Structure formats: structure tokens, C-alpha cells
C-alpha positions, -999 to +999 in steps of 0.1 A: +000+000+000+014+033-010+007+057+018+021+088+001-008+092-023-035+089+003-055+117+019-049+125+056-083+112+065-077+079+046-044+075+065-063+080+098-090+055+087-062+030+079-047+036+113-079+032+132-089+000+114-055-016+119-056-007+157-092-020+161-085-053+142-053-058+163-072-053+195-102-075+185-077-104+176-059-097+209-026-094+191+005-084+210+016-060+184+009-048+148+030-033+121+020+000+104+035+019+075+057+047+086+040+081+082+044+114+100+007+117+110+007+082+123+038+089+144+021+120+159-011+100+168+010+072+184+029+098+204-004+111+219-017+075+225+016+066+242+016+097+264-020+090+276-012+053+284-035+038+257-007+017+241+023+000+257+049+014+233+058+018+197+091+013+178+101+029+146+123+012+120+133+024+085+099+020+069+076+003+095+062+011+129+056-016+155+027-008+179+026-028+211-008-030+228-017-028+265-042-052+280-056-055+315-069-089+325-070-098+288-091-068+278-078-039+257-073-005+274-089+016+247-115+016+220-108+037+189-134+052+165-131+078+138-152+110+138-142+130+106-144+113+073-133+125+039-169+131+028-180+147+061-156+168+081-166+175+118-155+208+132-166+213+168-166+245+189-154+246+224-190+244+237-198+213+216-165+197+226-172+203+263-208+189+259-195+158+242-169+152+268-194+155+296-221+131+282-228+097+297-197+095+319-174+096+290-140+084+301-116+091+273-106+119+250-108+131+214-078+139+192-084+172+174-065+187+145-059+224+152-037+252+138-013+242+166-011+205+154-028+174+168-039+179+204-063+162+228-096+175+239-083+179+274-056+203+261-082+222+241-106+226+270-082+232+299-052+252+285-054+258+248-089+273+244-088+263+207-110+241+186-108+224+152-115+192+133-123+162+155-102+134+141-108+104+164-123+093+197-105+072+222-126+055+250-108+042+280 
């Protein structure tokens, strides 16, 4: 698969589907194609404790999953799609984070780069395109 010719949202869809399939099959790790946006997403997931670790080689990335009692830590789902982009204001973002005891975060593409919903609401006071949702 040539990842250079894909749209950013297609790369994110590829990333989410590979993570979800790996977690459903209870794999120890998966390999992804090396890409800058995937590295930024993995950095956020690693810092928030959703994945165990990731290792970068010349053209691959190995992502190691984290399980507790045989169950995966997180559940991933995409929000924006190439045909339907989702831009949320701070009010909508706060509302979505407070609904039904949501324990997780959103990854948002802002002018400052990829950040989490916690950063947007607490320190950044910025909003943008909601890329994906991580439930913990």
C-alpha cells in the first residue's frame, strides 16, 4: 500500500482500522507503514497510556498493545471522514466530553497541530476538526 498518495483522513482511517483489528484479535503488536501523522497520533496515545509502546524502523512502525486482564485498554473510532468533516466549537466539545460519563478523549486537528480534547478545553482554548475518539 502506497501511503504517500492517500488523503490524511484515509491514513487515519487505515490507522484506526488496523488498531481495532489488532485489539479484536488480541494481538501483542501490529506493524504499520511509517508516516508522519501516524507517528504524531502514536505519540499522543503513548503519552496517555493507551498503548504500551511503539518502535520505529526504517519504513515500519511496530505498535505494542496494552491489556488489563485480557481486555484492551482503549477503543478507537473515527469521527471525521473525507466526505463529512466534523468541526466542533469549544462548547460542543465540552458537551460531548461530559455526556454519559465519557472516560476518554478526542484527538483534534488544530492550527497548533494534533492535540487532545483535554488540552483544548483546559489550557489551549482552541478548537478544530475532530479526528478520532478514544474511549478508555
